[in-house]
C-alpha positions in Angstrom: -21.8 178.9 242.0 -20.6 177.9 238.4 -19.7 174.6 239.5 -23.1 174.1 241.1 -24.9 175.0 237.9 -22.6 172.5 236.0 -23.2 169.9 238.5 -27.1 170.4 238.3 -26.9 170.2 234.4 -24.9 166.9 234.5 -27.2 165.4 236.9 -30.2 166.3 234.6 -28.4 164.9 231.8 -27.9 161.8 233.6 -31.4 161.3 234.6 -32.5 161.4 230.9 -31.9 157.8 230.0 -33.6 157.6 226.7 -31.1 159.7 224.6 -32.0 160.9 221.1 -35.0 158.9 220.4 -36.9 158.7 223.6 -40.5 157.9 222.9 -42.6 159.4 225.5 -45.7 161.5 225.4 -43.9 164.3 223.4 -44.1 162.6 220.1 -47.9 162.0 219.9 -48.5 165.7 221.2 -46.4 166.9 218.3 -48.3 164.9 216.0 -51.6 166.1 217.1 -50.4 169.8 217.0 -49.3 169.3 213.6 -52.5 167.8 212.5 -54.3 170.8 214.3 -52.2 173.2 212.4 -52.9 171.5 209.1 -56.7 171.6 209.7 -56.5 175.1 210.8 -54.4 176.3 207.8 -56.7 174.4 205.5 -59.8 175.8 206.8 -58.3 179.4 207.1 -56.2 179.8 204.1 -56.1 176.9 201.6 -59.8 176.4 201.3 -60.7 180.1 200.5 -57.7 180.2 198.2 -58.7 177.0 196.5 -62.1 178.4 196.0 -60.8 181.7 194.6 -58.6 179.7 192.2 -61.6 177.5 191.1 -63.9 180.6 190.7 -61.2 182.0 188.6 -60.7 179.2 186.5 -64.6 179.0 185.9 -64.5 182.5 185.1 -61.5 182.2 182.5 -63.3 179.0 180.8 -66.6 180.7 180.5 -65.0 183.8 179.1 -62.9 181.8 176.8 -65.8 179.6 175.6 -67.9 183.0 175.1 -65.0 184.6 173.2 -64.6 181.5 170.9 -68.5 181.6 170.3 -68.1 185.3 169.3 -65.2 184.6 167.0 -67.1 182.0 165.3 -70.1 184.3 164.9 -67.9 187.1 163.7 -66.2 184.8 161.1 -69.5 183.4 160.0 -70.7 187.1 159.5 -67.5 188.0 157.8 -68.0 185.2 155.4 -71.5 186.2 154.6 -70.7 189.9 154.2 -67.9 188.8 151.7 -70.2 186.6 149.9 -72.9 189.4 149.7 -70.2 191.9 148.6 -68.9 189.5 145.9 -72.5 189.2 144.7 -73.0 193.0 144.8 -69.7 193.4 143.0 -70.8 190.6 140.2 -74.1 192.5 140.0 -72.6 196.1 139.7 -70.2 194.8 137.1 -73.3 193.5 135.1 -75.1 196.7 135.6 -72.1 198.5 134.3 -71.7 196.3 131.3 -75.3 196.5 130.5 -75.2 200.2 130.7 -72.1 200.4 128.4 -73.8 198.1 125.8 -77.0 200.3 126.0 -74.8 203.5 125.5 -73.0 202.0 122.7 -76.3 201.1 121.2 -77.7 204.6 121.5 -74.4 206.0 120.3 -74.5 203.7 117.3 -78.2 204.7 116.6 -77.5 208.3 117.0 -74.3 208.2 114.8 -76.4 206.4 112.2 -79.2 208.9 112.3 -76.8 211.8 112.3 -75.1 210.2 109.1 -78.5 209.7 107.4 -79.4 213.3 108.2 -76.2 214.4 106.9 -76.5 212.5 103.8 -80.0 213.8 103.5 -78.6 217.4 103.9 -75.6 216.7 101.6 -78.2 215.5 98.8 -80.3 218.4 99.4 -77.2 220.7 99.1 -76.3 218.8 96.0 -79.5 219.3 94.5 -79.7 223.0 95.3 -76.0 223.2 94.1 -77.3 221.6 90.8 -80.2 223.8 90.6 -78.0 226.9 91.0 -75.8 225.5 88.4 -78.6 224.9 86.0 -80.0 228.4 86.6 -76.5 229.8 86.4 -75.9 227.9 83.1 -79.2 229.1 81.7 -78.4 232.7 82.7 -75.0 232.3 81.0 -76.6 230.8 77.9 -79.0 233.8 77.6 -76.2 236.1 78.1 -74.0 234.2 75.6 -77.0 234.2 73.1 -77.6 237.9 73.8 -73.9 238.6 73.3 -73.8 236.4 70.3 -76.8 238.3 68.8 -75.0 241.5 69.4 -71.7 240.4 68.1 -73.5 239.1 65.0 -75.6 242.1 64.6 -72.3 244.3 64.8 -70.6 242.3 62.5 -73.5 242.0 60.0 -74.4 245.6 60.7 -70.9 246.6 59.9 -70.6 244.4 56.9 -74.0 245.6 55.4 
């Protein structure tokens, strides 16, 4: 029985005369099957995948463009705010300098008026002191005169 199967296989091999590159209907049939498989794979897998990739690419591009636009706006706003802040700082500095100058002027004026008032009070006090000195000197002169008169009268009264 094994020899019968071997004999059949040898006979079948002998009937195939073409060998390795026999060109019969198998090759075009395989080419048609390959083309059909490529068309089916393209329709089922590759096209939806390509569409998804294209949509994603479009989304990424639009998002990137939108982000760049927002970044440009943000940078412009930041620059405007920095300029406004610099102007506000200059204005604040000028206000502080003006206030300091005004305070200095008021202080100088107050100091001058205080010195003038002190001078007036000093002069008034000096006049009062001079008046008191004059009155004290007058009182002392009267007392000296009275004492001189008493001394004279005692001396003359004792001598007479």
